[in-house]
N, CA, C and O of each residue as an XYZ file, in Angstrom:
296
protein
N      16.228    -40.174     11.158
C      16.670    -38.786     11.540
C      15.421    -37.897     11.618
O      14.653    -37.876     10.656
N      15.194    -37.207     12.647
C      14.037    -36.252     12.760
C      14.329    -35.014     12.142
O      15.427    -34.476     12.278
N      13.358    -34.505     11.434
C      13.468    -33.207     10.768
C      13.201    -32.150     11.730
O      12.217    -32.230     12.464
N      14.093    -31.057     11.786
C      13.843    -30.084     12.620
C      13.113    -28.881     11.753
O      13.154    -28.857     10.523
N      12.470    -27.931     12.519
C      11.807    -26.878     11.835
C      12.877    -25.937     11.254
O      13.920    -25.722     11.872
N      12.622    -25.406     10.119
C      13.473    -24.447      9.461
C      13.754    -23.154     10.391
O      12.886    -22.660     11.110
N      14.994    -22.699     10.293
C      15.131    -21.563     11.204
C      14.284    -20.363     10.746
O      14.062    -20.036      9.580
N      13.835    -19.744     11.909
C      12.817    -18.584     11.580
C      13.647    -17.367     11.530
O      14.421    -17.164     12.465
N      13.576    -16.498     10.509
C      14.306    -15.338     10.459
C      13.821    -14.276     11.488
O      12.609    -14.121     11.635
N      14.673    -13.567     12.179
C      14.378    -12.632     13.196
C      13.790    -11.499     12.547
O      14.382    -10.923     11.633
N      12.590    -11.119     12.986
C      11.914     -9.979     12.344
C      10.825     -9.400     13.373
O      10.537     -9.992     14.413
N      10.274     -8.235     12.995
C       9.349     -7.622     13.838
C       8.030     -7.495     13.166
O       7.902     -7.287     11.960
N       7.042     -7.636     14.027
C       5.685     -7.599     13.412
C       5.387     -6.138     13.030
O       5.605     -5.177     13.767
N       4.854     -6.083     11.771
C       4.694     -4.611     11.193
C       3.612     -3.850     11.996
O       3.517     -2.628     11.879
N       2.728     -4.618     12.879
C       1.623     -3.837     13.513
C       2.093     -3.373     14.763
O       1.970     -2.188     15.070
N       2.682     -4.301     15.598
C       3.122     -3.923     16.919
C       4.534     -3.881     17.343
O       4.891     -3.387     18.413
N       5.312     -4.402     16.494
C       6.729     -4.486     16.635
C       7.263     -5.637     17.508
O       8.467     -5.620     17.763
N       6.520     -6.612     17.984
C       6.936     -7.723     18.614
C       7.700     -8.696     17.640
O       7.725     -8.518     16.423
N       8.273     -9.661     18.236
C       8.923    -10.759     17.301
C       7.807    -11.505     16.614
O       6.693    -11.717     17.093
N       8.264    -11.888     15.389
C       7.183    -12.597     14.576
C       7.064    -14.172     15.016
O       7.977    -14.818     15.530
N       5.892    -14.604     14.741
C       5.471    -16.081     15.027
C       5.541    -16.766     13.795
O       4.966    -16.195     12.869
N       6.149    -17.949     13.513
C       6.206    -18.766     12.358
C       4.813    -18.956     11.777
O       4.585    -18.923     10.567
N       3.854    -19.167     12.762
C       2.475    -19.560     12.315
C       1.657    -18.351     11.618
O       0.767    -18.568     10.796
N       2.055    -17.028     12.038
C       1.360    -15.901     11.538
C       2.330    -15.082     10.791
O       1.996    -13.929     10.519
N       3.492    -15.518     10.418
C       4.484    -14.615      9.773
C       3.772    -13.775      8.610
O       2.937    -14.300      7.873
N       4.100    -12.637      8.512
C       5.063    -11.762      9.207
C       4.630    -11.118     10.521
O       5.316    -10.269     11.092
N       3.564    -11.524     10.931
C       2.921    -11.019     12.268
C       3.403    -11.822     13.422
O       4.062    -12.856     13.313
N       2.975    -11.194     14.686
C       3.219    -11.982     15.784
C       1.977    -12.756     16.308
O       2.086    -13.673     17.122
N       0.971    -12.398     15.874
C      -0.251    -13.163     16.432
C      -1.468    -13.066     15.368
O      -1.396    -12.333     14.382
N      -2.474    -13.790     15.628
C      -3.630    -13.798     14.726
C      -4.369    -12.347     14.885
O      -4.940    -11.873     13.903
N      -4.354    -11.694     16.049
C      -4.806    -10.454     16.254
C      -4.214     -9.442     15.290
O      -4.986     -8.728     14.651
N      -2.859     -9.323     15.133
C      -2.244     -8.351     14.414
C      -2.449     -8.694     12.828
O      -2.546     -7.803     11.985
N      -2.500    -10.017     12.535
C      -2.848    -10.380     11.163
C      -4.196     -9.814     10.860
O      -4.352     -9.212      9.798
N      -5.202     -9.957     11.718
C      -6.552     -9.441     11.481
C      -6.609     -7.926     11.570
O      -7.445     -7.325     10.895
N      -5.885     -7.365     12.254
C      -5.797     -5.800     12.040
C      -5.255     -5.332     10.789
O      -5.737     -4.337     10.249
N      -4.199     -6.031     10.237
C      -3.479     -5.750      8.991
C      -4.732     -6.031      7.914
O      -5.024     -5.143      7.112
N      -5.357     -7.122      7.926
C      -6.441     -7.478      6.999
C      -7.524     -6.470      6.959
O      -8.028     -6.143      5.885
N      -7.940     -5.912      8.207
C      -8.982     -4.853      8.290
C      -8.544     -3.717      7.593
O      -9.322     -3.111      6.855
N      -7.197     -3.310      7.775
C      -6.715     -2.046      7.272
C      -6.653     -2.159      5.586
O      -6.828     -1.197      4.837
N      -6.407     -3.348      5.213
C      -6.519     -3.514      3.766
C      -7.993     -3.392      3.219
O      -8.238     -2.706      2.226
N      -8.875     -4.021      3.846
C     -10.339     -3.957      3.513
C     -10.839     -2.626      3.557
O     -11.628     -2.290      2.674
N     -10.487     -1.758      4.499
C     -11.000     -0.448      4.594
C     -10.268      0.543      3.601
O     -10.732      1.668      3.414
N      -9.212      0.145      3.017
C      -8.533      0.969      2.081
C      -7.561      1.895      2.669
O      -7.305      2.953      2.092
N      -6.961      1.551      3.853
C      -5.983      2.310      4.643
C      -4.684      2.274      3.800
O      -3.924      3.241      3.856
N      -4.399      1.216      3.029
C      -3.136      1.102      2.433
C      -3.310      1.422      0.890
O      -2.448      1.034      0.102
N      -4.280      2.039      0.510
C      -4.545      2.421     -0.898
C      -3.439      3.350     -1.304
O      -3.053      4.257     -0.566
N      -2.901      3.093     -2.573
C      -1.861      4.090     -3.242
C      -2.764      5.304     -3.851
O      -3.648      5.101     -4.683
N      -2.489      6.383     -3.418
C      -3.217      7.570     -4.069
C      -2.956      7.684     -5.459
O      -1.837      7.449     -5.915
N      -4.104      8.097     -6.297
C      -4.027      8.290     -7.621
C      -3.261      9.704     -7.996
O      -3.584     10.789     -7.513
N      -2.311      9.526     -8.835
C      -1.523     10.819     -9.125
C      -2.365     11.988     -9.754
O      -1.919     13.135     -9.718
N      -3.515     11.719    -10.299
C      -4.389     12.812    -10.845
C      -5.262     13.430     -9.871
O      -5.925     14.408    -10.217
N      -5.350     12.920     -8.550
C      -6.151     13.423     -7.526
C      -5.373     14.493     -6.678
O      -4.181     14.347     -6.408
N      -6.036     15.464     -6.315
C      -5.547     16.557     -5.454
C      -5.562     15.984     -4.000
O      -6.048     14.871     -3.799
N      -5.076     16.672     -3.061
C      -5.102     16.327     -1.632
C      -6.577     16.063     -1.161
O      -6.873     15.138     -0.406
N      -7.533     17.024     -1.712
C      -8.858     17.018     -1.282
C      -9.610     15.974     -1.718
O     -10.702     15.709     -1.215
N      -8.984     15.181     -2.864
C      -9.679     14.106     -3.538
C     -10.344     14.628     -4.725
O     -11.008     13.820     -5.374
N     -10.284     15.804     -5.114
C     -10.853     16.275     -6.409
C      -9.834     16.245     -7.532
O      -8.648     16.489     -7.312
N     -10.293     15.947     -8.721
C      -9.416     15.758     -9.923
C      -9.237     17.318    -10.460
O     -10.150     18.140    -10.529
N      -7.876     17.532    -10.818
C      -7.712     18.897    -11.462
C      -8.327     18.992    -12.753
O      -8.511     18.007    -13.468
N      -8.670     20.238    -13.084
C      -9.313     20.521    -14.371
C      -8.284     20.396    -15.478
O      -7.212     20.993    -15.378
N      -8.576     19.626    -16.552
C      -7.715     19.358    -17.603
C      -7.301     20.727    -18.331
O      -8.099     21.663    -18.309
N      -6.143     20.846    -18.935
C      -5.867     22.102    -19.697
C      -6.737     22.452    -20.805
O      -7.100     21.551    -21.560
N      -7.128     23.684    -21.003
C      -7.996     23.791    -22.191
C      -7.213     23.486    -23.610
O      -6.061     23.792    -23.918
N      -8.137     22.838    -24.315
C      -7.703     22.410    -25.624
C      -7.530     23.552    -26.541
O      -8.158     24.591    -26.338
N      -6.713     23.425    -27.545
C      -6.623     24.395    -28.662
C      -7.820     24.260    -29.713
O      -8.115     23.168    -30.198
N      -8.449     25.372    -30.012
C      -9.562     25.286    -30.969
C      -9.258     24.808    -32.208
O     -10.045     24.003    -32.708
N      -8.192     25.164    -32.865
C      -7.897     24.656    -34.143
C      -6.967     23.445    -34.188
O      -6.694     22.830    -35.219
N      -6.515     23.170    -32.986
C      -5.651     21.894    -32.973
C      -4.244     22.138    -33.464
O      -3.446     21.201    -33.508
N      -3.911     23.348    -33.832
C      -2.508     23.521    -34.428
C      -1.421     23.837    -33.312
O      -0.234     23.715    -33.617
N      -1.726     24.177    -32.229
C      -0.874     24.440    -31.094
C      -0.405     25.894    -31.130
O      -1.079     26.703    -31.768
N       0.654     26.268    -30.521
C       1.152     27.596    -30.467
C       1.695     28.095    -31.873
O       2.303     27.380    -32.669
N       1.385     29.412    -32.049
C       1.836     29.975    -33.321
C       3.310     29.929    -33.413
O       4.024     30.221    -32.453
N       3.793     29.545    -34.624
C       5.281     29.413    -34.909
C       5.458     30.068    -36.243
O       5.067     29.507    -37.267
N       6.044     31.254    -36.260
C       6.290     31.917    -37.651
C       7.756     31.768    -37.992
O       8.193     32.218    -39.051
């Protein structure tokens, strides 16, 4: 009995939207796989740091209490 290839799930290439190719899954071609790799290497998929502003600068930390006791509570 000859083995058949497993069924390929229908999907779209995340780069161009064409049908995926089993050899390059989840992409449709070597070109789209290379485009995706290039984006990863350039940092295009980087998750922004929560501590950074939109301009890439870190906000100033709040001023520390001098005596360390916090707000006055009487």
